[in-house]
C-alpha positions as CSV (number, residue, x, y, z in Angstrom):
1,M,-17.8,4.9,-25.2
2,H,-18.3,1.9,-27.5
3,S,-16.0,-0.9,-28.6
4,E,-15.3,0.7,-32.0
5,T,-13.6,3.5,-30.2
6,L,-11.6,1.1,-28.1
7,Y,-10.4,-0.9,-31.0
8,N,-9.8,2.1,-33.4
9,K,-6.5,1.4,-35.2
10,D,-5.5,5.0,-35.2
11,L,-5.8,5.5,-31.4
12,F,-2.8,3.5,-30.2
13,P,-0.2,4.9,-32.6
14,F,-1.3,8.4,-31.5
15,I,-1.0,7.5,-27.8
16,H,2.5,6.0,-28.1
17,S,3.8,8.8,-30.4
18,H,2.8,11.4,-27.8
19,L,3.7,9.8,-24.5
20,N,6.3,12.5,-23.7
21,C,3.9,15.4,-24.6
22,N,2.2,17.7,-22.2
23,V,-1.5,16.6,-22.3
24,A,-2.9,20.2,-22.0
25,D,-0.7,21.4,-24.9
26,L,-1.6,18.3,-26.9
27,L,-5.3,19.0,-26.5
28,M,-4.8,22.6,-27.5
29,K,-2.8,21.6,-30.5
30,Y,-5.4,19.3,-31.9
31,S,-8.4,21.4,-30.9
32,G,-10.8,21.7,-33.8
33,K,-8.8,19.2,-35.9
34,E,-10.5,16.1,-37.2
35,V,-9.2,12.8,-35.8
36,K,-10.6,9.3,-36.1
37,F,-10.9,8.7,-32.4
38,D,-12.0,10.4,-29.2
39,L,-9.1,12.9,-28.5
40,N,-10.0,13.3,-24.8
41,F,-10.0,9.5,-24.4
42,A,-6.5,9.4,-26.0
43,A,-5.3,12.2,-23.6
44,V,-6.6,10.1,-20.7
45,Q,-4.5,7.1,-21.9
46,I,-1.3,9.3,-22.2
47,E,-1.7,10.8,-18.8
48,N,-2.4,7.5,-17.1
49,R,0.5,5.8,-18.7
50,K,2.8,8.5,-17.4
51,R,1.4,8.2,-13.9
52,A,1.3,4.4,-13.7
53,R,4.5,3.3,-15.5
54,K,6.2,2.3,-12.3
55,K,3.0,1.0,-10.7
56,I,1.8,-1.5,-13.2
57,P,4.7,-2.1,-15.6
58,Y,3.6,-5.6,-16.6
59,F,0.2,-4.4,-17.8
60,L,1.6,-1.4,-19.6
61,S,4.1,-3.6,-21.4
62,N,1.1,-4.3,-23.6
63,D,0.8,-1.3,-25.9
64,N,-3.0,-1.7,-26.3
65,F,-3.8,-1.6,-22.6
66,L,-6.5,0.9,-21.8
67,F,-7.7,3.0,-18.9
68,P,-11.4,4.0,-18.5
69,D,-10.8,7.4,-16.8
70,L,-8.2,9.8,-15.5
71,I,-8.4,8.6,-11.9
72,S,-7.8,4.9,-12.8
73,S,-4.0,5.1,-12.3
74,E,-4.4,6.6,-8.9
75,Q,-6.9,4.0,-7.7
76,A,-5.1,1.0,-9.4
77,T,-3.4,-1.5,-7.1
78,D,0.3,-1.6,-7.3
79,E,1.4,-4.7,-9.2
80,R,3.6,-5.8,-6.3
81,V,0.7,-5.6,-3.9
82,A,-1.6,-7.4,-6.4
83,L,0.9,-10.3,-6.6
84,F,0.8,-10.5,-2.8
85,H,-3.0,-10.6,-2.9
86,A,-2.8,-13.4,-5.5
87,A,-0.3,-15.4,-3.4
88,L,-2.5,-15.1,-0.4
89,I,-5.4,-16.5,-2.3
90,G,-3.4,-19.3,-3.9
91,K,-4.0,-21.1,-7.2
92,G,-6.9,-23.1,-8.6
93,N,-9.6,-21.2,-6.7
94,R,-12.8,-19.5,-7.7
95,V,-12.4,-15.8,-6.9
96,T,-14.9,-13.0,-7.2
97,D,-13.6,-9.4,-7.2
98,L,-16.7,-7.5,-6.1
99,T,-15.3,-4.0,-7.0
100,A,-13.0,-4.7,-9.9
101,G,-12.4,-1.2,-11.2
102,L,-9.4,-1.2,-13.5
103,G,-9.0,-4.8,-12.6
104,I,-5.3,-5.1,-11.7
105,D,-6.1,-7.4,-8.7
106,A,-8.7,-9.5,-10.6
107,M,-6.4,-9.9,-13.7
108,T,-3.4,-10.8,-11.5
109,M,-5.4,-13.4,-9.7
110,A,-6.4,-14.9,-13.1
111,L,-2.8,-14.8,-14.3
112,E,-1.8,-16.7,-11.2
113,G,-4.1,-19.6,-12.1
114,N,-7.5,-18.8,-10.6
115,K,-11.0,-18.7,-12.1
116,V,-12.1,-15.1,-11.7
117,V,-15.3,-13.2,-11.8
118,A,-14.9,-9.5,-11.9
119,V,-17.9,-7.4,-10.8
120,E,-17.9,-3.8,-11.8
121,I,-20.9,-1.4,-11.5
122,D,-19.7,1.2,-14.0
123,P,-20.5,0.2,-17.6
124,L,-17.4,1.8,-19.2
125,K,-15.0,0.3,-16.6
126,A,-16.6,-3.1,-17.1
127,E,-16.3,-2.8,-20.9
128,I,-12.6,-1.8,-20.8
129,L,-11.9,-4.5,-18.2
130,Q,-13.3,-7.1,-20.5
131,Y,-11.2,-5.6,-23.4
132,N,-8.0,-5.7,-21.3
133,A,-8.7,-9.2,-20.2
134,N,-9.1,-10.2,-23.9
135,I,-5.9,-8.6,-25.1
136,L,-4.0,-10.4,-22.2
137,D,-5.5,-13.7,-23.3
138,L,-7.0,-14.4,-19.9
139,T,-9.0,-17.6,-19.7
140,D,-11.6,-18.3,-17.0
141,F,-12.2,-14.6,-16.6
142,T,-15.7,-13.2,-16.6
143,V,-16.8,-9.6,-16.2
144,I,-20.2,-8.8,-14.7
145,N,-21.5,-5.2,-15.1
146,D,-23.6,-5.0,-11.9
147,D,-23.8,-3.7,-8.4
148,C,-22.0,-6.1,-6.2
149,E,-24.8,-6.3,-3.6
150,N,-27.3,-7.1,-6.3
151,Y,-24.9,-9.7,-7.7
152,L,-24.5,-11.4,-4.4
153,K,-28.3,-11.8,-4.1
154,Q,-28.4,-13.7,-7.3
155,I,-25.7,-16.3,-6.7
156,E,-25.2,-19.3,-4.5
157,I,-22.1,-19.1,-2.3
158,N,-20.2,-22.2,-1.3
159,D,-17.5,-22.8,1.2
160,K,-14.7,-22.9,-1.4
161,E,-15.4,-19.4,-2.8
162,I,-13.2,-16.4,-2.1
163,F,-14.4,-12.9,-2.4
164,F,-12.2,-9.8,-2.7
165,I,-13.4,-6.3,-2.2
166,D,-11.8,-2.8,-2.3
167,P,-14.6,-0.3,-1.5
168,A,-14.3,3.1,-3.1
169,R,-12.8,5.5,-0.6
170,R,-14.3,8.7,-2.1
171,D,-17.6,10.4,-1.4
172,E,-20.0,12.0,-3.9
173,A,-17.8,15.1,-3.9
174,K,-14.7,13.0,-4.7
175,N,-13.2,13.6,-1.2
176,K,-11.3,10.8,0.3
177,T,-13.0,8.7,3.0
178,Y,-11.7,6.0,5.3
179,A,-14.5,4.5,7.5
180,F,-16.2,1.5,6.0
181,S,-19.6,3.1,6.5
182,D,-18.5,6.1,4.3
183,C,-17.2,3.9,1.5
184,K,-19.0,2.6,-1.6
185,P,-20.3,-0.1,-1.1
186,D,-20.7,-0.2,2.7
187,I,-19.5,-3.8,3.3
188,T,-20.8,-3.8,6.9
189,N,-24.3,-4.2,5.3
190,F,-23.6,-7.5,3.7
191,Y,-20.3,-9.2,4.7
192,R,-22.1,-11.6,7.0
193,H,-24.1,-12.9,4.1
194,I,-20.9,-14.1,2.5
195,L,-19.5,-15.6,5.7
196,N,-22.7,-17.3,6.8
197,N,-22.8,-19.1,3.5
198,G,-19.3,-20.4,3.9
199,G,-17.4,-18.0,1.8
200,T,-14.1,-16.2,2.6
201,L,-14.0,-12.4,2.2
202,I,-10.8,-10.4,1.9
203,V,-11.2,-6.7,2.4
204,K,-8.7,-4.1,1.2
205,A,-8.9,-1.0,3.4
206,S,-7.2,2.3,3.9
207,P,-3.7,2.3,5.5
208,L,-5.0,5.1,7.8
209,L,-7.6,2.9,9.5
210,D,-6.9,2.0,13.2
211,I,-6.5,-1.7,13.7
212,E,-8.3,-1.8,17.0
213,A,-11.2,0.0,15.3
214,I,-11.2,-2.7,12.6
215,K,-11.4,-5.4,15.2
216,K,-14.5,-3.8,16.7
217,Q,-16.1,-3.3,13.3
218,F,-16.0,-6.9,12.2
219,T,-16.6,-10.3,13.6
220,F,-15.0,-13.5,12.1
221,I,-11.6,-11.8,11.5
222,N,-9.1,-14.6,10.7
223,H,-6.0,-12.5,10.0
224,I,-5.0,-8.8,9.4
225,Y,-2.2,-7.9,7.1
226,V,-0.6,-4.4,7.0
227,V,1.0,-4.2,3.6
228,G,3.7,-1.8,2.6
229,V,6.0,-1.3,-0.5
230,K,9.6,-0.3,0.2
231,G,8.8,1.0,3.6
232,E,5.6,2.9,2.7
233,C,2.3,1.5,4.1
234,K,-0.2,1.0,1.3
235,E,-3.2,-0.8,2.8
236,V,-4.7,-2.9,5.6
237,L,-5.9,-6.2,4.3
238,I,-8.6,-8.0,6.4
239,E,-9.2,-11.7,5.9
240,L,-12.7,-12.8,7.2
241,K,-13.7,-16.4,7.7
242,S,-16.7,-17.8,9.6
243,D,-14.8,-20.9,10.9
244,R,-11.3,-19.7,11.6
245,H,-9.9,-17.0,13.9
246,D,-6.2,-17.0,14.5
247,D,-6.3,-13.4,15.8
248,G,-3.0,-12.6,14.2
249,I,-1.6,-9.4,12.6
250,T,1.3,-9.5,10.1
251,A,3.2,-6.5,8.7
252,I,4.4,-7.2,5.2
253,D,7.0,-5.1,3.4
254,L,7.3,-5.7,-0.4
255,D,10.0,-4.7,-2.9
256,D,10.4,-5.4,-6.6
257,K,11.4,-9.0,-5.8
258,G,8.5,-9.9,-3.6
259,I,8.3,-10.1,0.2
260,K,11.3,-8.3,1.8
261,S,10.2,-8.7,5.4
262,T,7.4,-9.9,7.6
263,F,6.7,-9.3,11.3
264,S,3.8,-11.0,13.0
265,V,2.1,-10.7,16.4
266,K,-0.8,-12.6,18.1
267,G,-3.4,-10.2,19.4
268,I,-4.4,-12.4,22.3
269,R,-0.8,-13.0,23.5
270,E,0.7,-11.0,26.2
271,C,4.3,-9.7,26.1
272,K,6.6,-8.1,28.6
273,K,6.9,-4.3,28.5
274,A,9.6,-3.0,26.2
275,P,12.8,-2.0,28.0
276,I,13.4,1.8,27.7
277,A,16.8,3.1,26.6
278,E,19.0,5.7,28.3
279,I,21.2,8.3,26.8
280,S,24.2,6.1,27.6
281,D,22.9,3.6,25.1
282,L,23.5,6.0,22.2
283,N,27.1,5.1,21.7
284,E,29.3,5.5,18.6
285,G,29.0,2.2,16.7
286,S,25.6,1.2,18.2
287,Y,22.6,0.8,15.9
288,L,19.4,2.8,15.7
289,Y,16.5,0.9,14.3
290,E,13.4,2.4,12.7
291,P,10.6,0.0,11.9
292,N,9.1,0.3,8.4
293,A,5.7,1.9,8.2
294,S,3.8,-1.4,8.2
295,V,5.4,-2.6,11.4
296,M,5.1,0.9,12.9
297,K,1.3,0.7,12.5
298,L,1.2,-2.4,14.7
299,N,2.4,-0.3,17.7
300,A,4.2,-3.5,18.8
301,G,7.3,-2.2,20.5
302,E,7.1,-4.9,23.2
303,F,7.0,-7.7,20.5
304,I,9.9,-6.1,18.6
305,C,12.1,-6.1,21.7
306,E,11.1,-9.6,22.6
307,K,12.0,-10.9,19.1
308,Y,15.3,-9.0,19.1
309,P,16.8,-9.5,22.6
310,G,19.1,-6.6,23.5
311,L,16.9,-4.0,21.7
312,K,15.6,-1.1,23.7
313,K,12.9,1.3,22.8
314,L,14.0,4.9,23.0
315,S,11.1,6.0,25.1
316,K,7.5,5.1,25.8
317,N,6.3,7.3,23.0
318,T,9.2,7.1,20.6
319,E,9.0,4.2,18.1
320,L,12.7,3.9,17.5
321,F,15.0,1.3,19.0
322,V,18.7,1.0,19.8
323,S,21.1,-1.8,20.5
324,N,24.9,-2.5,20.3
325,I,23.9,-5.7,18.4
326,L,23.4,-5.7,14.7
327,F,20.1,-7.5,13.6
328,N,20.4,-7.9,9.9
329,D,16.8,-9.2,9.5
330,F,15.2,-6.2,11.3
331,P,12.0,-5.1,9.4
332,G,13.0,-1.5,8.7
333,R,15.9,0.9,8.4
334,I,19.2,0.3,10.4
335,V,21.5,3.3,11.0
336,E,24.9,3.0,12.6
337,I,25.2,5.8,15.2
338,M,28.3,8.0,14.6
339,R,27.8,10.6,17.4
340,N,25.4,12.6,19.4
341,L,25.1,16.1,18.0
342,S,25.3,19.3,20.1
343,S,24.0,22.7,19.0
344,R,27.6,23.6,18.1
345,D,27.9,20.4,16.0
346,L,24.7,21.2,14.1
347,K,26.0,24.6,13.0
348,K,28.9,22.9,11.4
349,L,26.7,20.7,9.2
350,K,25.2,23.5,7.2
351,G,25.4,22.8,3.4
352,K,26.1,19.1,3.9
353,G,23.8,16.3,2.8
354,Y,21.5,14.4,5.2
355,S,18.2,12.7,5.4
356,V,16.4,14.2,8.4
357,S,13.9,12.2,10.5
358,V,12.1,13.1,13.7
359,R,10.1,10.9,16.1
360,N,8.3,12.3,19.1
361,Y,10.2,15.6,18.7
362,P,8.9,19.2,19.1
363,M,9.7,20.1,15.5
364,K,8.8,18.7,12.1
365,A,11.5,17.2,9.9
366,E,11.3,19.9,7.3
367,Q,11.6,22.6,9.9
368,L,14.6,21.0,11.5
369,K,16.2,20.5,8.1
370,R,15.8,24.2,7.3
371,K,17.1,25.2,10.7
372,I,20.3,23.2,10.3
373,G,20.6,24.1,6.6
374,V,21.4,20.6,5.2
375,G,20.7,19.1,1.7
376,E,19.6,15.6,0.7
377,S,21.3,12.3,1.2
378,D,20.3,8.6,0.9
379,D,23.1,7.3,3.1
380,M,23.7,9.9,5.9
381,F,21.0,10.6,8.5
382,I,20.1,13.0,11.3
383,Y,17.6,11.7,13.8
384,A,15.9,13.9,16.3
385,F,13.8,12.3,19.1
386,R,13.0,12.0,22.8
387,I,14.7,9.3,24.9
388,G,14.5,7.7,28.3
389,E,11.9,7.8,31.0
390,K,12.1,11.6,31.2
391,E,11.7,12.0,27.4
392,K,14.9,14.1,26.9
393,T,15.4,15.5,23.4
394,M,18.4,14.3,21.5
395,I,19.8,14.5,18.0
396,I,22.2,11.9,16.5
397,E,24.2,11.6,13.3
398,G,24.3,8.2,11.6
399,K,24.9,6.3,8.4
400,R,22.7,3.7,6.7
401,M,23.7,0.1,7.2
402,E,23.4,-1.9,4.0
403,V,22.1,-5.4,5.0
C-alpha cells in the first residue's frame, strides 16, 4: 500500500456512499470492474467504520480517517478509555507509545497536549498512522516504523519520560493470548531497562489477567487500575515506576461523560471480614447491590462493606451485597428488592419482561431465563444466588434504582 492509494480522491466518496452496504455483496457487485483505487482496501474501511462507529466517534467524524486492516476496529482502544489513559499521563509530557497500532491512544495523548512518539513495527500501520495524524493536524507527533525493543536500544531514557505499551494478545495463529510471556512483544524481557533508566511504563493488559499473578510478574508496581466502560471490564492497566510503590488498586468505571465511579483499595492494608447476610435481610424495600465488573475483579468484599457500613455480603462466595440503607454512590447496580420468589411465584412470571442474573447459583442465567420463560427488561430484575453461611439458594424480584 502506497500513499497514492491512501490519498486517492475517488476512494473516500466511494466509502461514504456505501457505508450501509453489505461488504460481501459490494465486492461481488464490483468484481471485475475497473475502479481507481484498491477495492478490498475500500471494503476494509467500510466494515471498520460500521464496527467502530460507537467506539471511536471523534476520529470517525473525520471523513478521511483510515484503517490499515480489518482487525483494527477490534483492537482499537475505546475513545473513553483512551481519554482516561491521557488523563492519567497528564499534559506537557514526552510520551512514547511502543505498540501504536491504529494509534487511538497515541493520538489522544497528543490531542491532550503531550509530545508523542508512536512506534509501530508494521509498515502499513505506521504509514496510515502518520497519515491519520496529519489529517488531524497533530503537532509534536512522530511515527517510528521499528520494533519497539530495537527502538529502545537506540535512545536515551530520562526520568521524565513516560512509555505506554499494549502488547498484541494474539499468537501466530491469531488465537487470543493473555499471559505477558505469550504476547508480542514480551515486555518481561525489557521493562526493567525502562525503569532502571528512570522512565515510567504503563502497561495495558487483558481484563482476564489475575491481579495477584500480575503482582508476582512485575517488580516496581506503583498502581494498578482495573478499567471498565458502563459496567463492562475492558482492561487492567499497570503503572510501573522504579522509585514509587503505593501498592494500590483502583477500579474505574467510565461512561460517555468520563469517570462514573472509582473504588480503591490498598494491597498492604488489612480489613475486617465482610459480614454475611441472612435470609431475613432480604426484605421488601431493602437494596441489593451488584458491583460493576471492575470492582468485582478486585475481590474486595471486605473493603466494600467497610466503606459502606450496614452492607452485608450475601455469602462467602456470592459477590452481591444487601442493606436496608440506600448508598447512591455505590460503584455498580442497585436493585430495590420487591419480594422473594417461590416456585409458584416463578410460574406466574412467564411471558413477562425481566433481566435475569445469577451469582454462585447452580444454573446459568440463560438456562434460568428459559426455565421461567421471561422476556427482556432494562428495569425489572430476577436475581438468583446463594445466601448465608449455609449457602442456601434464593431468587428475588427487584427493580432498578435510578441514582
